[in-house]
VEXDREN-2710 file (C-alpha; in Angstrom, 1 decimal):
% VEXDREN-2710
k/r/px/py/pz
1/MET/122.3/50.7/130.3
2/PRO/124.7/50.4/127.3
3/GLU/127.7/52.6/126.9
4/HIS/127.4/55.6/124.7
5/ASP/127.9/54.9/121.0
6/ASP/130.5/57.4/119.9
7/SER/130.4/56.4/116.2
8/GLN/126.6/56.8/116.2
9/ALA/126.9/60.2/117.9
10/ALA/129.5/61.3/115.4
11/THR/127.4/60.3/112.5
12/LYS/124.4/62.1/113.9
13/GLY/126.5/65.2/114.6
14/ARG/127.7/65.3/111.0
15/SER/124.2/65.0/109.7
16/ARG/123.1/67.8/111.9
17/ARG/126.0/70.1/110.9
18/GLU/125.3/69.4/107.2
19/PHE/121.7/70.1/107.7
20/LEU/122.4/73.4/109.5
21/LYS/124.9/74.4/106.8
22/ALA/122.3/73.9/104.1
23/LEU/119.5/75.7/106.0
24/SER/121.8/78.6/106.7
25/ALA/122.5/79.0/103.0
26/ALA/118.7/79.0/102.3
27/SER/118.2/81.6/105.0
28/VAL/120.7/84.0/103.5
29/ALA/119.2/83.4/100.1
30/ALA/115.7/84.3/101.5
31/TRP/117.1/87.7/102.8
32/MET/118.3/88.5/99.2
33/THR/115.1/87.2/97.5
34/GLY/113.0/89.7/95.6
35/GLU/109.2/89.9/95.8
36/PRO/107.6/86.5/95.3
37/ARG/105.1/86.7/92.4
38/LEU/101.8/84.9/92.8
39/VAL/101.3/82.8/89.7
40/GLN/98.2/80.8/90.6
41/ALA/96.0/81.1/93.6
42/SER/93.2/78.7/92.8
43/ALA/92.6/75.3/91.3
44/ASN/92.1/76.9/87.9
45/ALA/91.6/80.4/86.5
46/ASP/87.9/80.4/87.0
47/SER/87.4/78.9/90.5
48/GLU/88.2/79.7/94.1
49/ILE/87.9/77.6/97.2
50/ALA/85.4/78.9/99.7
51/PRO/87.0/78.8/103.1
52/LYS/85.3/76.6/105.8
53/ALA/87.6/78.1/108.5
54/ASP/88.7/81.6/109.2
55/SER/91.3/80.7/111.9
56/CYS/93.6/77.8/112.6
57/ILE/95.1/76.6/115.9
58/LEU/97.8/74.0/115.6
59/LEU/98.4/72.2/118.9
60/TRP/101.9/70.8/118.3
61/MET/103.0/67.8/120.4
62/ALA/106.7/68.4/119.8
63/GLY/109.1/65.5/120.2
64/GLY/107.1/62.6/118.8
65/MET/103.8/61.8/120.5
66/ALA/103.2/58.0/120.4
67/ALA/99.9/57.2/118.7
68/ALA/99.7/53.9/120.5
69/GLU/99.8/55.8/123.9
70/THR/97.2/58.5/122.9
71/PHE/94.7/58.3/120.0
72/ASP/95.4/54.8/118.5
73/PRO/95.8/52.5/121.5
74/LYS/96.7/48.8/121.0
75/ARG/96.9/45.8/123.1
76/TYR/97.8/46.9/126.7
77/GLN/100.6/45.2/128.6
78/PRO/101.3/46.3/132.2
79/PHE/104.9/46.6/133.5
80/GLU/106.4/43.4/134.7
81/VAL/110.1/42.7/135.4
82/GLY/111.4/40.1/132.9
83/LEU/108.7/40.8/130.3
84/PRO/110.1/40.7/126.7
85/VAL/109.8/44.2/125.2
86/GLU/108.5/42.7/121.9
87/LYS/105.3/42.0/123.8
88/VAL/104.7/45.7/124.6
89/ILE/102.7/47.8/122.2
90/SER/100.7/50.1/124.5
91/THR/101.6/50.9/128.1
92/PHE/98.2/52.3/128.9
93/PRO/94.8/50.7/128.7
94/SER/92.1/52.2/126.4
95/ILE/89.0/54.1/127.5
96/PRO/85.7/54.7/125.8
97/THR/84.9/58.1/124.2
98/ALA/81.8/60.1/123.3
99/VAL/81.8/58.2/119.9
100/ASP/80.3/54.7/120.0
101/GLY/83.1/52.1/119.4
102/LEU/85.9/54.6/119.5
103/ARG/88.5/54.2/122.2
104/ILE/91.6/56.3/123.1
105/SER/94.3/56.0/125.7
106/LYS/93.8/56.3/129.4
107/GLY/94.9/59.7/130.7
108/LEU/92.9/61.5/128.0
109/GLU/89.5/61.4/129.8
110/HIS/88.6/65.0/129.1
111/THR/89.5/64.6/125.4
112/ALA/87.5/61.4/125.2
113/LYS/84.3/63.4/126.1
114/ILE/84.7/65.8/123.1
115/MET/85.7/63.2/120.4
116/ASP/82.1/63.6/119.0
117/ARG/83.1/67.1/117.9
118/GLY/86.0/66.1/115.7
119/THR/87.7/63.9/113.2
120/LEU/90.5/61.5/114.0
121/LEU/92.9/60.5/111.3
122/ARG/94.8/57.4/112.3
123/SER/96.5/56.8/109.0
124/VAL/99.0/59.6/108.4
125/VAL/102.2/58.2/107.0
126/LEU/105.5/60.0/107.3
127/PRO/108.8/59.3/105.5
128/ASP/112.0/58.3/107.3
129/LEU/114.0/61.1/105.6
130/GLY/117.2/59.1/106.0
131/ASP/118.4/60.3/109.4
132/ILE/115.4/60.5/111.7
133/LEU/116.1/63.8/113.3
134/HIS/113.4/65.8/115.1
135/SER/114.6/69.0/113.4
136/ARG/114.3/67.5/109.9
137/HIS/110.8/66.0/110.5
138/GLN/109.5/69.1/112.2
139/TYR/110.8/71.2/109.3
140/HIS/109.1/68.8/106.9
141/TRP/105.8/68.8/108.9
142/HIS/105.7/72.6/109.2
143/THR/106.7/73.5/105.7
144/GLY/105.6/70.5/103.7
145/TYR/109.1/70.2/102.2
146/VAL/111.9/67.8/102.9
147/PRO/115.0/69.8/104.1
148/PRO/117.4/71.1/103.1
149/GLN/115.9/73.3/100.3
150/THR/117.6/75.9/98.2
151/VAL/114.6/78.1/98.9
152/ALA/113.7/79.1/102.4
153/ALA/110.3/77.3/102.7
154/PRO/107.6/79.2/104.5
155/HIS/105.9/77.8/107.6
156/LEU/102.3/76.6/107.2
157/GLY/101.2/79.6/109.3
158/ALA/103.1/82.0/107.0
159/TRP/101.3/80.6/103.9
160/ILE/97.9/81.1/105.7
161/ALA/98.9/84.6/106.8
162/ARG/100.1/85.5/103.2
163/MET/97.1/84.1/101.4
164/ARG/94.3/85.0/103.8
165/GLY/95.8/88.1/105.4
166/PRO/94.9/89.2/108.9
167/ASN/91.4/88.7/110.4
168/ASN/92.1/91.8/112.4
169/PRO/94.7/94.3/111.2
170/VAL/95.9/94.9/114.8
171/ILE/96.4/91.3/115.7
172/PRO/99.5/89.5/114.2
173/PRO/98.2/86.9/111.6
174/PHE/100.8/84.3/112.7
175/ILE/101.5/83.7/116.4
176/ASN/103.8/81.1/117.8
177/ILE/103.2/80.2/121.5
178/GLY/105.4/78.1/123.9
179/GLN/108.6/77.5/122.0
180/ARG/111.9/79.0/123.1
181/LEU/114.2/79.8/120.2
182/GLU/117.2/80.8/122.4
183/GLY/119.1/79.0/125.0
184/ILE/118.0/75.4/124.3
185/GLY/119.4/72.5/122.3
186/GLU/118.7/72.6/118.5
187/SER/117.5/76.2/118.6
188/GLU/119.0/77.0/115.2
189/GLU/117.2/74.0/113.7
190/LEU/113.9/75.2/115.1
191/LYS/114.5/78.7/113.8
192/ALA/114.9/77.2/110.3
193/PHE/111.2/76.4/109.9
194/THR/109.7/79.0/112.4
195/THR/109.9/81.6/109.7
196/ALA/108.0/83.1/106.8
197/GLY/110.8/82.1/104.4
198/PHE/110.7/84.0/101.2
199/PHE/107.5/85.8/102.1
200/GLY/109.3/88.2/104.3
201/THR/109.3/89.2/107.9
202/GLU/105.7/90.7/107.9
203/TYR/104.3/87.1/107.5
204/GLY/106.6/85.6/110.1
205/PRO/105.6/84.5/113.6
206/PHE/105.1/86.7/116.6
207/ASN/106.9/84.5/119.1
208/LEU/105.6/84.2/122.7
209/PRO/107.6/81.5/124.5
210/TYR/105.9/82.2/127.8
211/PRO/102.1/82.8/127.4
212/GLU/101.9/84.2/131.0
213/ASP/104.3/87.0/129.9
214/ALA/102.5/87.7/126.6
215/ALA/101.0/91.0/127.9
216/VAL/104.5/92.4/128.6
217/ALA/105.4/91.7/125.0
218/VAL/102.7/94.0/123.7
219/ARG/103.4/97.0/125.9
220/PRO/105.9/99.8/125.5
221/PRO/108.9/99.6/127.9
222/LYS/107.9/100.6/131.4
223/GLY/108.2/104.4/132.0
224/MET/108.3/105.2/128.3
225/THR/105.7/107.8/127.2
226/ALA/103.9/107.3/123.9
227/GLY/105.7/110.3/122.3
228/ARG/109.1/109.0/123.4
229/PHE/108.2/105.5/122.1
230/GLN/107.1/106.9/118.8
231/ASN/110.4/108.8/118.4
232/ARG/112.4/105.7/119.2
233/TYR/110.4/103.8/116.6
234/ALA/111.2/106.4/114.0
235/GLN/114.9/106.4/114.8
236/PHE/114.9/102.6/114.6
237/LYS/113.3/102.7/111.2
238/ARG/116.0/105.0/109.9
239/LEU/118.6/102.7/111.4
240/VAL/117.2/99.7/109.6
241/GLU/117.2/101.5/106.3
242/ALA/120.8/102.6/106.7
243/SER/122.2/99.3/108.2
244/PRO/125.1/97.6/106.5
245/GLN/122.9/94.5/106.0
246/ALA/120.5/96.6/103.8
247/GLU/122.8/96.5/100.8
248/TYR/122.6/92.7/100.9
249/ALA/118.8/92.6/101.3
250/SER/116.4/93.0/98.5
251/ASP/114.1/96.0/98.5
252/TYR/111.1/93.7/99.1
253/GLN/112.7/92.1/102.2
254/GLN/113.6/95.5/103.7
255/GLU/110.1/96.8/103.1
256/SER/108.7/93.6/104.5
257/MET/110.7/94.0/107.7
258/LEU/109.6/97.6/108.1
259/ARG/106.0/96.7/107.6
260/SER/106.3/94.1/110.3
261/TYR/107.6/96.8/112.7
262/GLU/104.7/99.1/111.7
263/SER/102.3/96.3/112.6
264/ALA/104.0/95.8/115.9
265/TYR/103.8/99.6/116.6
266/ARG/100.1/99.5/115.7
267/LEU/99.5/96.7/118.2
268/LEU/101.4/98.4/121.0
269/ASN/99.1/101.4/120.6
270/SER/95.9/99.5/120.5
271/ASP/93.4/98.6/123.3
272/GLN/93.1/95.2/121.7
273/LYS/96.4/94.2/123.2
274/GLN/94.3/93.2/126.3
275/ALA/93.7/89.9/124.5
276/PHE/97.3/88.9/125.3
277/ASP/96.8/89.5/129.1
278/LEU/95.8/86.2/130.8
279/ASP/95.2/88.2/134.0
280/GLU/92.0/89.4/132.3
281/GLU/90.6/85.9/132.2
282/ASP/88.1/84.6/134.7
283/ARG/90.1/82.9/137.4
284/ARG/88.0/79.8/137.5
285/ASN/88.4/79.3/133.8
286/PHE/92.1/80.1/134.0
287/GLU/92.7/77.3/136.5
288/VAL/91.1/74.8/134.1
289/TYR/93.9/75.7/131.6
290/ASN/96.6/76.1/134.2
291/THR/98.1/72.6/133.9
292/SER/101.4/73.8/132.3
293/ARG/102.9/76.3/129.9
294/PHE/101.1/74.5/127.1
295/GLY/97.8/74.7/128.9
296/ARG/98.2/78.4/129.4
297/GLY/99.1/78.7/125.8
298/CYS/95.8/77.1/124.8
299/LEU/94.0/79.7/126.8
300/LEU/96.0/82.5/125.2
301/ALA/95.2/80.9/121.8
302/ARG/91.5/81.1/122.5
303/ARG/91.6/84.7/123.5
304/LEU/93.6/85.6/120.4
305/VAL/91.2/83.8/118.1
306/GLU/88.4/85.8/119.7
307/SER/90.3/88.9/118.8
308/GLY/91.0/88.0/115.2
309/ALA/94.3/86.0/115.0
310/ARG/94.5/84.0/111.8
311/PHE/97.0/81.2/112.6
312/ILE/98.3/80.2/116.1
313/GLU/100.6/77.4/117.0
314/VAL/100.7/76.2/120.6
315/THR/103.5/73.8/121.4
316/THR/104.4/71.5/124.3
317/GLU/107.9/72.7/123.3
318/TYR/110.7/70.7/121.7
319/VAL/113.8/70.4/123.8
320/PRO/115.9/67.3/123.1
321/PHE/115.1/64.4/125.5
322/LEU/112.3/66.3/127.2
323/HIS/108.5/66.2/127.0
324/TRP/107.3/64.0/124.2
325/ASP/110.9/63.1/123.2
326/THR/110.7/59.9/125.2
327/HIS/114.0/58.0/124.5
328/GLU/113.8/56.5/128.0
329/ASN/111.2/56.4/130.9
330/GLY/108.6/56.7/128.2
331/HIS/105.5/55.5/130.2
332/ALA/106.0/58.0/133.1
333/THR/106.8/60.8/130.7
334/ALA/103.7/60.1/128.5
335/GLU/101.6/60.0/131.7
336/ARG/102.8/63.4/132.7
337/MET/102.4/64.9/129.2
338/LYS/98.8/63.7/129.1
339/GLN/98.1/65.4/132.4
340/GLU/99.4/68.6/130.8
341/ILE/97.5/68.5/127.5
342/ASP/94.2/66.7/128.3
343/ARG/92.2/69.3/130.2
344/PRO/93.3/72.4/128.2
345/LEU/92.8/70.7/124.9
346/ALA/89.3/69.7/125.7
347/GLN/88.5/73.1/127.3
348/LEU/89.7/74.9/124.2
349/VAL/87.3/73.1/122.0
350/ILE/84.4/73.5/124.5
351/ASP/85.2/77.3/124.9
352/LEU/85.3/77.8/121.1
353/GLU/82.0/75.9/120.7
354/ASN/80.3/77.9/123.5
355/ARG/81.4/81.2/121.9
356/GLY/80.2/80.2/118.5
357/LEU/83.7/80.1/117.1
358/LEU/84.4/76.4/116.6
359/ASP/82.7/76.0/113.2
360/ARG/85.0/78.6/111.8
361/THR/88.2/77.7/113.7
362/LEU/90.2/74.6/112.6
363/VAL/91.9/73.0/115.6
364/ILE/94.7/70.5/114.8
365/VAL/96.5/68.2/117.2
366/ALA/99.7/66.7/115.6
367/SER/103.3/65.6/116.1
368/GLU/106.3/65.0/113.8
369/PHE/106.0/61.2/114.1
370/SER/104.9/58.4/116.4
371/ARG/106.8/56.0/118.6
372/ASP/107.3/52.2/119.0
373/MET/108.9/50.0/121.6
374/ILE/111.4/48.3/119.2
375/ILE/111.1/49.8/115.7
376/GLU/113.1/52.8/114.5
377/GLY/111.5/54.3/111.4
378/VAL/109.6/51.5/109.7
379/PRO/110.2/47.8/109.4
380/GLY/113.4/47.3/107.4
381/SER/114.6/50.9/107.9
382/THR/118.4/51.5/108.2
383/ALA/117.8/54.5/110.5
384/LYS/120.0/54.6/113.6
385/ASP/118.3/53.4/116.8
386/GLN/118.3/56.4/119.2
387/SER/116.7/54.8/122.2
388/ARG/118.4/55.3/125.6
389/ALA/116.6/52.2/127.0
390/LYS/118.0/49.4/124.9
391/THR/117.1/46.1/126.4
392/ASP/115.4/42.9/125.3
393/VAL/113.4/42.5/128.5
394/LEU/112.0/45.0/131.0
395/GLN/114.3/45.3/133.9
396/GLN/113.1/48.5/135.6
397/PRO/110.4/51.1/135.0
398/ILE/112.8/53.4/133.0
399/HIS/112.6/50.7/130.2
400/TYR/108.8/50.8/130.1
401/GLY/107.5/53.0/127.3
402/LEU/107.8/53.7/123.6
403/HIS/111.3/55.0/123.0
404/ARG/112.0/54.7/119.3
405/HIS/110.9/57.0/116.4
406/PHE/108.1/55.3/114.3
407/THR/107.1/56.8/111.0
408/GLY/104.8/54.0/109.7
409/ALA/101.7/55.6/111.1
410/SER/100.7/58.7/113.0
411/SER/97.5/60.1/114.4
412/VAL/96.2/63.6/113.8
413/LEU/93.1/65.0/115.5
414/MET/91.0/67.8/114.0
415/PHE/88.1/69.8/115.3
416/GLY/85.8/72.5/113.8
417/GLY/86.7/74.4/110.7
418/GLY/84.7/72.3/108.3
419/VAL/85.7/68.7/109.4
420/LYS/83.2/66.0/110.2
421/ARG/82.1/65.3/113.8
422/GLY/82.6/62.0/115.4
423/TYR/84.5/60.6/112.4
424/VAL/87.5/58.2/112.3
425/HIS/89.6/58.0/109.1
426/GLY/92.0/55.1/108.3
427/GLU/93.2/52.2/110.3
428/THR/96.5/50.7/111.5
429/ALA/97.5/47.1/112.3
430/ASP/96.5/45.8/115.7
431/GLU/99.8/44.0/116.1
432/ARG/103.4/45.1/115.4
433/PRO/104.3/46.5/113.0
434/CYS/101.4/48.9/113.5
435/VAL/101.6/50.4/110.0
436/VAL/98.6/51.9/108.1
437/THR/96.3/49.2/106.7
438/LYS/93.5/51.4/105.4
439/ALA/93.2/54.9/103.8
440/PRO/96.8/56.2/104.1
441/VAL/97.2/60.0/104.2
442/SER/100.5/61.5/103.2
443/LEU/101.7/64.7/104.8
444/THR/101.3/66.4/101.4
445/ASP/97.6/65.5/101.3
446/LEU/97.2/66.4/104.9
447/HIS/98.5/69.9/104.1
448/ALA/96.2/70.0/101.1
449/THR/93.3/69.3/103.4
450/ILE/94.3/72.0/105.9
451/MET/94.8/74.5/103.1
452/THR/91.5/73.7/101.4
453/LEU/89.6/74.1/104.7
454/MET/91.3/77.5/105.0
455/GLY/90.2/78.5/101.5
456/ILE/93.6/78.1/99.9
457/SER/94.1/75.9/96.8
458/PRO/96.8/73.2/97.2
459/LYS/97.9/74.2/93.7
460/THR/98.8/77.8/94.8
461/GLN/102.0/78.7/93.2
462/PHE/104.6/81.6/93.6
463/GLU/107.5/82.4/91.4
464/ILE/110.7/82.9/93.4
465/GLU/113.8/84.0/91.4
466/ARG/112.1/82.6/88.2
467/ARG/111.4/79.3/89.8
468/PRO/108.0/77.9/90.8
469/PHE/107.3/77.1/94.5
470/TYR/104.0/75.6/95.6
471/VAL/102.0/75.5/98.8
472/THR/102.1/71.6/98.5
473/VAL/104.9/69.9/96.7
474/ASP/104.6/70.5/92.9
475/GLY/101.0/71.5/93.6
476/LYS/100.0/67.9/93.7
477/GLY/98.5/67.7/97.2
478/GLN/95.0/66.3/97.2
479/ALA/92.6/67.2/100.0
480/VAL/91.1/64.2/101.9
481/SER/87.4/64.9/101.1
482/GLN/86.2/62.2/103.4
483/VAL/87.1/64.2/106.5
484/MET/85.2/67.3/105.4
485/ALA/81.6/68.0/106.5
END
């Protein structure tokens, strides 16, 4: 293995510090922002978009899921000592699916059986964004905006919560499952996009890092009576209103925070909080999902959609150099990750279908970018190579896998919620560089598609401190009509 590149690490460190500094300024500005004014909520003054979906579940493959190892397999090359790495594109063979002619990667056998229920986009194109940092690309994917921004951009889920409101006034409209925001690397960067931005706290995520502990999060502290809890809540409300920070926060942001606490109090006193308790699930079905924290998160997402959640993100969790962040030992890691996601992903779709919920629930499987064996970014990119397995030939299994960030093409899988069944959109080259060769889809247009399916115009515009801010950049996102049923 090569020695650590101190100059590269220093450059990456400066980029991250500059990124955080700009994001911090935007966060402070959001706290001081007055009420955002809705300027335009439809394509034009006389039309509205009829929603095809009432709920959305984003299954987030955090860390960079390689399309060539999952939903867009290429020529398979087994491990062999001395094999030139340039000959390796996919490290898994492909398998047939329920759709004639469509093949995906080995290790996704359960998902293969449900591909006839969904749409596969193989041609999503992402920008390099200069330094290819997971935090920057995850911010971009989740908000639609390239960071840093002078305005704290809302998360996709916050937009949906704000524009569609709650399905059930007791259940939080935006729930984030599986991602720790404390005690891990790059936690501050993750917090930057896991937020409602200028919309205020009431539209922000209800964070549940451990789905098996979700029931505890919606119960009053042990031993506390209802009356005592209500009294503590009232005291806390007075404390917030009198806090030193209040003088720096706008009235709107203070009121939004208090409304979020009122919503939490309402949930704590509702019988519907049982939806958060995985112990209530049939044990045989629980075991189908019990592959990992992500799998249990999928089960929790299904229970919450049944109870009226509007937007749920379930993540495999981003922690640097773990999970899908395969900078080395990529094949073995991808094999493990597929074992964690395959069965619960498929079962989630099947359960929603069996309960009559799939047609009105949009399920999305996505990642911040793809991966390649030798290309960082796209061909010709000046982005720094961040692989930990730099070698020209395979010498040991740790070198076998896709270790570099690739932005030339990414796969996104969608089920239910108004998308076509058994449809494949776009193509990529069979040989490296595996860039999009047909029907490219930008992230802006992907967001426009998601918003349109959720009944939200891509032109939706708010005025923030006398400046326009759109749900898609400049309101120019165009929904990909070909994927819609």
